[in-house]
Structures are given as C-alpha cells and as structure tokens.
C-alpha positions, 0 to 999 in steps of 0.5 A: 155179167160185168164185174162191178168192183174193178180197178178204176171204178168210182164209188161212194163210201156208205159207212164210216167217218168218210161216208158220203165221199167219193173214192176210186178203186185202185186194187182188188185185194180179195173177193171181199176187200179192195184198196181205195183212194180219194185222193185225199187232196181232192175228196178227203178219202185216205188210201186204205183197204175197205170191205166192199160192203162199205162202198157203193159203185157208181156208173163212172170208171176211169182208166188207171193201172192196178196200184196207181198212185194218187198223182196218176188217179188225179191225172186220170180224173182230170182227163175224164173231166170228173174233178167237180163230180168227185168233189160233190158229197153224197148224203149216205143212205141209212139202212136201219137205225136201231132204236133203244127201248126203255 
C-alpha cells in the first residue's frame, strides 16, 4: 500500500481558517503531523505544522526534496504545470454541524 502523506503530495486543508485551500507537504514530522506550505504567495497557506486529520490528499504529487523552501516548491509547481490548479479553492466538506437545542 503506497504512503498517502508523503513529501511533495498536494493536499486540501479541510479545517481552520485556510479550509478549502491547497497546500504541499514539505516534511513529515511524525505519524500524526506534517509540515505544509502553500506557498503563501500563491495560495495563502502559511508554512506550518498541521495534523493529518486536517488535510485531505489529492492525486497530484510534485518532486521536491524534504524541507524544500517556498521558492523550490513554486519552481516544482511551475514545472509540473499545476499553478492554476493550486490557485483554485475547493469548498470544504462539513462532516457534521452540531445544532443547539433549546
């Protein structure tokens, strides 16, 4: 079985203020956390550590080294022709919205 969360995998954030925006996995911290970047100049996603439960992988993957800088990520996205794909926002899926009973 292939690893789903690997370096270079393009993902969509499904939780938080950046929900619906695409990002790239730059490093794997441990089994539950990864380091992602947008890069911020392209998608608005800052470089940060996130829980893997807060991102959803896509079928796209780019070739970058572990711990790549934002400039290296941008260059790899241009070579793969995925700049327009990264700019598109996705409507995040809401699993279950709690309702308040009175």
